C-alpha positions as a Markdown table, in Angstrom:
| # | Residue | x | y | z |
|---|---|---|---|---|
| 1 | Met | 0.0 | 0.0 | 0.0 |
| 2 | Asn | 1.5 | 3.3 | -1.0 |
| 3 | Gln | 1.2 | 6.7 | 0.7 |
| 4 | Lys | -1.8 | 7.9 | -1.4 |
| 5 | Asp | -3.7 | 4.7 | -0.8 |
| 6 | Met | -3.0 | 4.9 | 2.9 |
| 7 | Leu | -4.3 | 8.5 | 3.0 |
| 8 | Ala | -7.4 | 7.6 | 1.1 |
| 9 | Gly | -8.1 | 4.6 | 3.4 |
| 10 | Leu | -7.7 | 6.8 | 6.5 |
| 11 | Leu | -10.0 | 9.4 | 5.0 |
| 12 | Ala | -12.6 | 6.7 | 4.3 |
| 13 | Gln | -12.2 | 5.4 | 7.8 |
| 14 | Ala | -12.8 | 8.9 | 9.3 |
| 15 | Ala | -15.9 | 9.3 | 7.1 |
| 16 | Thr | -17.4 | 6.0 | 8.2 |
| 17 | Glu | -16.3 | 5.6 | 11.8 |
| 18 | Gly | -16.2 | 9.2 | 12.8 |
| 19 | Ser | -13.1 | 11.2 | 13.5 |
| 20 | Glu | -11.2 | 9.9 | 16.5 |
| 21 | Leu | -8.1 | 11.7 | 17.5 |
| 22 | Val | -5.9 | 8.7 | 16.5 |
| 23 | Thr | -7.5 | 8.7 | 13.0 |
| 24 | Leu | -7.0 | 12.4 | 12.6 |
| 25 | Arg | -3.4 | 12.3 | 13.7 |
| 26 | Ala | -2.8 | 9.4 | 11.2 |
| 27 | Ile | -4.4 | 11.5 | 8.4 |
| 28 | Val | -2.3 | 14.5 | 9.2 |
| 29 | Glu | 0.9 | 12.4 | 9.3 |
| 30 | Glu | 0.2 | 10.6 | 6.0 |
| 31 | Ala | -0.8 | 13.9 | 4.3 |
| 32 | Ser | 2.4 | 15.5 | 5.5 |
| 33 | Glu | 4.4 | 12.6 | 4.1 |
| 34 | Val | 2.6 | 12.8 | 0.7 |
| 35 | Gly | 3.1 | 16.6 | 0.7 |
| 36 | Ala | 6.8 | 16.4 | 1.6 |
| 37 | Arg | 7.5 | 13.8 | -1.1 |
| 38 | Arg | 5.6 | 15.9 | -3.7 |
| 39 | Met | 7.6 | 19.0 | -2.7 |
| 40 | Leu | 10.9 | 17.1 | -3.0 |
| 41 | Ser | 9.9 | 15.7 | -6.3 |
| 42 | Arg | 9.0 | 19.2 | -7.6 |
| 43 | Ile | 12.4 | 20.7 | -6.7 |
| 44 | Gly | 14.3 | 17.6 | -8.0 |
| 45 | Leu | 15.4 | 16.2 | -4.7 |
| 46 | Asp | 13.6 | 12.8 | -4.9 |
| 47 | Asp | 16.4 | 10.7 | -6.4 |
| 48 | Ala | 19.3 | 8.8 | -4.9 |
| 49 | Thr | 21.7 | 11.7 | -5.4 |
| 50 | Ala | 19.7 | 14.1 | -3.3 |
| 51 | Pro | 21.7 | 13.7 | 0.0 |
| 52 | Gly | 24.9 | 14.4 | -1.9 |
| 53 | Asp | 23.3 | 17.4 | -3.6 |
| 54 | Leu | 22.1 | 18.8 | -0.2 |
| 55 | Ser | 25.6 | 18.2 | 1.2 |
| 56 | Glu | 27.1 | 20.2 | -1.6 |
| 57 | Leu | 24.6 | 23.0 | -1.2 |
| 58 | Arg | 25.4 | 23.2 | 2.5 |
| 59 | Glu | 29.1 | 23.4 | 1.7 |
| 60 | Leu | 28.5 | 26.1 | -0.8 |
| 61 | Leu | 26.4 | 28.1 | 1.6 |
| 62 | Gln | 29.1 | 27.8 | 4.3 |
| 63 | Ala | 31.8 | 28.9 | 1.8 |
| 64 | Trp | 29.6 | 31.9 | 0.9 |
| 65 | Arg | 29.2 | 32.8 | 4.6 |
| 66 | Asp | 32.9 | 32.5 | 5.2 |
| 67 | Ala | 33.7 | 34.6 | 2.1 |
| 68 | Lys | 31.2 | 37.3 | 3.2 |
| 69 | Ala | 32.6 | 37.4 | 6.7 |
| 70 | Ser | 36.2 | 37.6 | 5.4 |
| 71 | Ala | 35.2 | 40.4 | 3.0 |
| 72 | Gln | 33.5 | 42.4 | 5.8 |
| 73 | Ala | 36.5 | 42.0 | 8.0 |
| 74 | Ala | 38.9 | 43.2 | 5.3 |
| 75 | Ala | 36.7 | 46.2 | 4.5 |
| 76 | Ile | 36.5 | 47.2 | 8.1 |
| 77 | Gly | 40.3 | 46.8 | 8.4 |
| 78 | Trp | 40.9 | 49.0 | 5.4 |
| 79 | Leu | 38.5 | 51.6 | 6.7 |
| 80 | Val | 40.2 | 51.7 | 10.1 |
| 81 | Arg | 43.6 | 52.0 | 8.4 |
| 82 | Gly | 42.4 | 54.8 | 6.2 |
| 83 | Met | 41.0 | 56.7 | 9.1 |
| 84 | Leu | 44.2 | 56.3 | 11.0 |
| 85 | Ala | 46.2 | 57.5 | 8.0 |
| 86 | Leu | 44.0 | 60.6 | 7.8 |
| 87 | Leu | 44.4 | 61.2 | 11.5 |
| 88 | Leu | 48.2 | 61.0 | 11.2 |
| 89 | Leu | 48.1 | 63.3 | 8.2 |
| 90 | Gly | 46.0 | 65.8 | 10.2 |
| 91 | Leu | 48.3 | 65.6 | 13.1 |
| 92 | Ala | 51.3 | 66.2 | 10.8 |
| 93 | Val | 49.7 | 69.2 | 9.3 |
| 94 | Arg | 48.6 | 70.5 | 12.7 |
| 95 | Phe | 52.1 | 70.3 | 14.2 |
| 96 | Gly | 53.8 | 71.8 | 11.1 |
| 97 | Ala | 55.4 | 68.7 | 9.6 |
| 98 | Gly | 54.7 | 70.3 | 6.2 |
| 99 | Glu | 57.4 | 72.9 | 6.8 |
| 100 | Leu | 60.0 | 70.2 | 7.5 |
| 101 | Leu | 59.5 | 68.9 | 3.9 |
| 102 | Arg | 60.2 | 72.3 | 2.3 |
């Protein structure tokens, strides 16, 4: 008996015998399974290579996150260095270091 037959049988049981809590829970569980399989099929993750594909996607996502964090750290580092250079240049001008170069 496949998932769709199981769900149809549970719905028929609920219609004839009434809706007991156990029957309703079984219906929800089977419907969830059918929906999850349908969704995986639609996005192409219903074959034998799906676990490997998901693993590769996770690795790619982690690499993206690492690259983004590294780029942000580098940008902040350059910004701090630039501000310190401007501060030093301002101090040099303030204390007359420009006259020493003439």
